matplotlib code that plots the C-alpha trace (Angstrom):
import matplotlib.pyplot as plt

x = [28.2, 26.5, 22.8, 21.2, 19.8, 18.8, 15.8, 12.5, 14.0, 12.7, 14.9, 14.6, 16.9, 18.1, 19.9, 20.9, 22.3, 23.6, 23.8, 21.8, 22.3, 21.1, 19.5, 20.0, 19.1, 17.4, 16.7, 18.2, 15.9, 17.4, 15.0, 12.2, 12.7, 9.8, 10.4, 8.2, 9.2, 8.0, 9.0, 11.0, 12.5, 14.1, 15.6, 16.3, 20.0, 20.5, 18.1, 18.8, 16.0, 12.3, 10.3, 12.7, 11.2, 12.2, 10.7, 10.6, 9.8, 10.3, 11.6, 9.3, 7.1, 3.8, 1.3, -1.2, 0.8, 2.8, 5.8, 9.3, 11.8, 8.4, 9.1, 5.9, 6.3, 5.3, 6.4, 6.9, 6.9, 9.1, 10.0, 12.0, 15.4, 15.5, 12.1, 11.0, 9.1, 8.0, 6.7, 4.5, 2.7, 3.6, 4.1, 5.4, 7.5, 9.2, 13.0, 13.2, 10.2, 7.9, 8.1, 6.0, 3.6, 2.3, 0.1, -2.2, -2.4, -5.7, -5.5, -4.6, -1.2, 0.3, -0.5, 1.0, 4.0, 4.8, 5.0, 7.0, 9.6, 11.1, 12.2, 15.7, 15.3, 15.5, 13.2, 14.5, 13.5, 15.1, 15.2, 16.1, 16.1, 15.6, 18.8, 22.4, 22.7, 19.7, 20.7, 18.9, 19.3, 17.2, 16.6, 14.4, 14.0, 12.5, 11.7, 13.2, 11.8, 14.0, 11.6, 14.5]
y = [7.0, 4.2, 4.3, 1.6, -1.6, -4.3, -6.3, -4.3, -0.6, 1.5, 4.0, 6.3, 6.0, 7.8, 7.0, 9.9, 9.2, 11.1, 11.0, 7.4, 6.1, 2.7, 0.0, 1.1, -1.0, 1.6, -0.6, -4.3, -5.9, -7.9, -10.7, -10.1, -6.5, -4.5, -0.7, 2.0, 4.2, 7.7, 9.5, 9.3, 12.3, 12.4, 14.7, 14.4, 15.6, 14.4, 12.4, 10.9, 11.2, 12.8, 9.9, 7.6, 6.5, 6.0, 3.0, 2.4, -1.6, -4.1, -7.4, -9.5, -12.3, -12.4, -13.4, -13.6, -15.9, -17.5, -16.9, -15.4, -12.5, -11.3, -7.3, -5.2, -2.1, 1.1, 3.6, 3.8, 7.2, 9.9, 13.5, 16.0, 17.3, 19.8, 18.4, 16.9, 14.1, 13.4, 10.0, 10.5, 8.0, 5.5, 2.1, -1.3, -4.6, -7.3, -8.1, -11.3, -13.5, -16.3, -20.1, -23.0, -21.2, -22.7, -20.8, -17.5, -16.6, -17.4, -18.5, -17.1, -19.0, -18.2, -14.5, -15.3, -17.2, -14.0, -12.0, -14.2, -13.9, -17.5, -17.6, -17.6, -14.5, -11.1, -8.4, -4.7, -1.5, -1.0, 2.1, 1.9, 4.1, 3.7, 4.5, 5.0, 8.6, 9.3, 10.7, 11.1, 12.5, 10.3, 10.8, 8.2, 8.6, 5.3, 3.7, 0.4, -1.6, -4.4, -7.5, -9.7]
z = [33.3, 30.8, 30.4, 32.5, 30.1, 32.1, 32.2, 33.5, 31.8, 29.2, 27.5, 24.6, 21.6, 18.3, 15.7, 13.2, 9.8, 7.2, 3.4, 3.0, -0.1, 0.0, 2.3, 6.0, 9.4, 11.6, 14.5, 15.0, 17.3, 20.9, 22.2, 24.6, 23.9, 22.1, 20.4, 20.1, 16.9, 18.1, 15.3, 11.9, 10.1, 6.4, 4.6, 1.2, 0.0, -3.7, -6.0, -9.5, -10.7, -9.4, -9.6, -7.4, -4.0, -0.5, 1.9, 5.3, 6.6, 8.8, 8.1, 10.6, 11.3, 9.1, 12.0, 8.9, 6.8, 9.4, 7.6, 9.0, 7.8, 5.4, 4.2, 6.0, 4.0, 6.8, 4.1, 0.5, -0.9, -2.9, -1.7, -3.7, -2.9, 0.1, 1.2, 4.6, 5.4, 8.8, 10.0, 13.6, 14.3, 16.4, 16.1, 18.0, 16.9, 18.9, 18.8, 17.4, 16.0, 17.7, 17.4, 17.5, 15.4, 11.7, 9.4, 10.0, 13.8, 15.5, 18.9, 22.3, 22.9, 19.1, 20.0, 23.2, 21.4, 19.2, 22.4, 23.8, 20.8, 21.6, 17.9, 16.3, 13.7, 14.5, 13.5, 11.8, 10.7, 7.4, 5.1, 1.1, -1.6, -5.1, -6.5, -5.0, -6.0, -3.9, -0.4, 2.8, 6.2, 8.5, 12.7, 14.0, 17.5, 19.8, 23.3, 23.8, 26.3, 28.0, 28.9, 29.2]

ax = plt.figure().add_subplot(projection="3d")
ax.plot(x, y, z, "-o")
ax.set_aspect("equal")
plt.show()
């Protein structure tokens, strides 16, 4: 039986990926959805150099600059082969960007526009690493709230 994903639903989701060696989208937003990341577990399988880093970031609306498709870093770190990194702090983001805002958000109407997600640009949670010889296993668990 398929999971119900209609308006007003809230479901828990997870994505598991093995041997990720470059840029990989973990969550691709849908308009009028809110995503709450519960945890990200990352295990290092291989590295080209001990100084190589991994990063998690949002491709998202920057409410300070009022600009679209910005890279907002959440994690910029390194671990060694065989080590595990756990992100356990929760954060949320919208599935789509707003429309009708120019410049920094500083009014309730602009704050509402961000929540309304009426723009045309999707927001995403993305992983990347420094070298294609780096390999990571990733598990991301999140809540998907459908407010369409």
